[in-house]
C-alpha positions in Angstrom: -37.3 -9.4 105.3 -35.7 -12.8 106.2 -38.0 -15.8 106.4 -38.2 -19.0 108.4 -40.4 -22.0 108.4 -42.5 -23.2 111.3 -44.5 -26.5 111.0 -44.3 -26.2 107.2 -45.4 -22.6 106.9 -43.2 -19.7 105.7 -43.2 -17.0 108.3 -41.1 -13.9 109.2 -37.8 -15.0 110.7 -38.7 -13.1 113.9 -41.7 -15.5 114.3 -39.6 -18.6 114.4 -39.8 -19.8 118.0 -36.8 -20.9 120.2 -37.1 -24.6 120.9 -39.0 -25.1 124.1 -36.5 -25.5 127.0 -36.2 -28.9 128.6 -37.9 -30.7 125.8 -36.9 -33.8 123.8 -35.7 -32.9 120.3 -33.0 -33.0 117.7 -31.4 -30.5 115.3 -29.1 -30.3 112.4 -26.9 -27.4 111.2 -25.6 -27.3 107.6 -23.5 -25.1 105.5 -25.0 -23.4 102.5 -22.6 -23.3 99.6 -23.7 -21.8 96.2 -27.3 -21.9 97.4 -27.2 -25.7 98.2 -27.1 -27.4 101.6 -23.8 -29.2 101.9 -24.0 -33.0 102.9 -27.8 -32.7 103.1 -28.3 -36.5 102.7 -26.0 -37.3 105.6 -27.5 -34.7 107.9 -31.0 -36.0 107.0 -30.1 -39.6 107.8 -28.7 -38.6 111.2 -31.7 -36.4 111.9 -34.1 -39.3 111.0 -32.2 -41.7 113.3 -32.4 -39.2 116.1 -36.2 -38.8 115.6 -36.5 -42.6 115.7 -34.4 -42.8 118.9 -36.4 -40.1 120.7 -39.8 -41.1 119.4 -40.5 -37.9 117.5 -43.2 -39.3 115.3 -44.6 -36.0 114.1 -41.3 -34.8 112.8 -41.0 -34.1 109.0 -39.5 -36.6 106.7 -36.5 -36.0 104.5 -38.5 -35.0 101.4 -40.4 -32.3 103.4 -37.2 -31.0 104.8 -35.5 -30.8 101.3 -38.5 -29.0 99.9 -38.6 -26.6 102.8 -34.8 -25.9 102.5 -35.2 -25.1 98.8 -38.1 -22.7 99.5 -36.3 -21.0 102.4 -33.0 -20.5 100.5 -34.9 -19.1 97.5 -37.1 -16.8 99.7 -34.1 -15.4 101.5 -32.0 -15.0 98.4 -29.1 -16.8 100.1 -26.0 -18.1 98.2 -23.7 -18.9 101.1 -24.6 -19.2 104.8 -26.2 -21.5 107.3 -29.3 -23.7 107.3 -30.6 -25.1 110.6 -33.7 -27.2 111.4 -35.0 -28.7 114.6 -37.9 -31.0 115.7 -39.1 -31.4 119.2 -41.9 -32.7 121.4 -43.1 -30.4 124.1 -44.3 -31.2 127.6 -47.8 -31.7 126.2 -46.5 -34.2 123.7 -47.2 -31.8 120.8 -44.7 -32.1 118.0 -43.2 -29.0 116.4 -40.4 -28.2 113.9 -38.7 -25.2 112.5 -36.1 -24.3 109.9 -34.0 -21.1 109.6 -31.4 -19.9 107.1 -29.0 -17.0 107.5 -25.7 -15.5 106.4 -22.3 -17.1 107.3 -21.5 -17.1 111.0 -18.4 -15.1 112.1 -16.4 -18.2 113.0 -16.9 -19.6 109.5 -14.7 -16.8 108.2 -11.7 -17.4 110.5 -8.6 -19.1 109.1 -7.7 -20.7 112.5 -9.1 -21.1 115.9 -8.1 -20.5 119.5 -9.3 -23.1 122.0 -9.2 -23.9 125.7 -9.7 -27.2 127.5 -12.4 -27.9 130.1 -11.6 -31.3 131.6 -14.4 -33.2 133.3 -17.0 -30.8 131.9 -19.4 -33.3 130.3 -22.0 -35.4 132.0 -21.9 -39.1 131.7 -22.9 -40.1 128.2 -25.0 -42.9 126.8 -26.9 -44.1 123.7 -28.2 -40.6 123.0 -24.7 -39.3 122.2 -24.8 -40.1 118.4 -27.6 -37.6 117.9 -27.6 -33.8 117.9 -30.2 -33.5 120.6 -31.6 -30.4 122.3 -30.3 -31.6 125.7 -26.7 -30.5 124.9 -26.9 -27.7 127.6 -23.4 -28.4 129.0 -21.8 -28.0 125.6 -23.6 -24.6 125.0 -22.7 -23.4 128.5 -19.0 -24.3 128.1 -18.8 -22.6 124.7 -20.4 -19.5 126.1 -17.8 -19.3 128.9 -14.9 -20.0 126.5 -16.0 -17.3 124.1 -16.4 -14.9 126.9 -12.8 -15.6 127.8 -11.7 -14.8 124.3 -11.5 -18.4 122.8 -13.3 -19.6 119.7 -13.8 -23.2 120.9 -13.5 -25.4 124.0 -12.3 -29.0 124.0 -14.3 -31.0 126.5 -13.5 -33.9 128.7 -15.8 -36.3 130.5 -16.0 -37.3 134.2 -13.3 -39.9 133.6 -10.8 -37.3 132.2 -11.1 -38.5 128.7 -11.0 -36.0 125.8 -14.3 -36.3 124.0 -14.9 -33.4 121.5 -15.2 -29.7 121.1 -18.4 -27.9 122.1 -19.4 -27.6 118.4 -16.7 -29.7 116.7 -14.8 -33.0 116.6 -11.1 -32.7 117.5 -8.1 -34.3 115.9 -4.5 -34.3 117.3 -1.4 -34.7 115.1 1.4 -36.6 116.8 4.5 -37.8 114.9 2.9 -37.3 111.6 -0.2 -39.4 112.4 -3.7 -38.5 113.5 -5.3 -39.2 116.8 -9.0 -38.7 117.5 -11.3 -39.8 120.3 -12.9 -43.2 119.6 -16.7 -43.4 119.3 -16.9 -45.4 122.5 -15.7 -42.3 124.2 -19.1 -40.8 123.0 -18.1 -37.9 120.8 -20.8 -36.9 118.3 -20.0 -39.0 115.1 -19.7 -35.9 113.0 -20.3 -36.0 109.3 -17.2 -33.9 108.6 -15.2 -36.1 111.0 -16.1 -39.1 108.8 -15.1 -37.2 105.7 -11.8 -36.2 107.1 -11.1 -39.8 108.2 -11.7 -41.0 104.7 -9.4 -38.3 103.2 -6.7 -39.3 105.7 -7.0 -42.9 104.4 -6.6 -41.7 100.8 -3.5 -39.7 101.8 -2.1 -42.9 103.6 -1.9 -41.1 106.9 -1.8 -43.2 110.1 -5.1 -42.8 112.0 -5.8 -44.0 115.5 -9.3 -43.7 117.0 -8.7 -44.3 120.7 -9.1 -43.1 124.2 -7.2 -39.9 124.8 -6.9 -37.8 127.9 -6.9 -34.0 127.9 -3.2 -33.9 128.6 -2.6 -35.4 125.2 -3.9 -32.3 123.5 -1.3 -30.2 125.2 1.5 -32.4 123.8 0.2 -32.6 120.3 2.3 -31.3 117.3 -0.8 -30.0 115.6 -4.5 -29.7 116.5 -7.5 -29.1 114.2 -11.2 -29.2 114.7 -14.0 -30.2 112.3 -17.7 -29.5 111.8 -20.2 -29.0 109.0 -19.8 -25.2 108.8 -16.0 -24.9 108.8 -14.8 -28.2 107.3 -11.5 -28.4 109.2 -9.7 -25.5 110.9 -6.3 -25.5 112.6 -6.0 -24.6 116.3 -3.4 -21.9 116.6 -3.6 -21.5 120.3 -4.6 -24.0 123.1 -4.8 -22.1 126.4 -1.4 -20.5 126.7 0.4 -22.7 124.1 0.8 -21.7 120.4 0.8 -24.3 117.6 1.5 -24.2 113.9 -1.7 -23.3 112.0 -1.8 -25.1 109.8 0.9 -27.6 110.5 2.1 -29.8 107.6 -0.4 -32.6 108.2 -3.3 -30.3 108.7 -2.3 -28.4 105.5 -2.3 -31.6 103.5 -5.8 -32.4 104.7 -7.1 -28.9 104.0 -5.7 -29.1 100.4 -7.4 -32.5 100.0 -10.6 -31.2 101.3 -10.5 -28.2 98.9 -9.8 -30.6 95.9 -12.6 -33.0 96.9 -15.4 -30.6 98.0 -14.5 -27.3 96.4 -14.5 -25.2 99.5 -12.0 -24.5 102.2 
């Protein structure tokens, strides 16, 4: 029987509650590789910053999370898969937290993704944008709709028509051999994998521009790829009705560099 953790206690996975709707909280989702959470320290730092921002004073600290992750992976006998934790404050100002671990998700096994664009889909962003918070309802709703239409991911624009990010990913365009990605002042989540890919691009001497992009730019890109903590980087083979190389030459170079550096594709 699979296990989960609720407020520090090991329980059956079926007893792990869904985060209370409409509450303030943060979450992190990590890849498990060879029984270890990938980029745990980076995820823990972002989580701690989110707890500080939202005032989640009862949330567990990094040491507690690491011990819980070790226990949960061991109890479930997992080698590869997904680890997720969340912390929240309910309407009665009672703090809670949970952690779950499970097998790889289906999209982690795909070589490339199909995507659609939803322009003007995101609400106005603000200083909460750098954190993975439980209020990302618009992102979840757009992803649900995109997957119902047969796509793996949806690229989201804001009310000003700027390209921001994918529902569960950061987005990179390749144009003329260089990389383009939305600047952080356009309020994409500052993804941990995004930062790793930017560093690899520098090592490969690729031109990188972090700037304002509109959604039309994606349709004119030579290559597109998306990044997150579960997939690393995956090429987009189809954007709406347009097909792209997957991977194209620049994306392939970055994937090879990722494999050399981190040991997984």
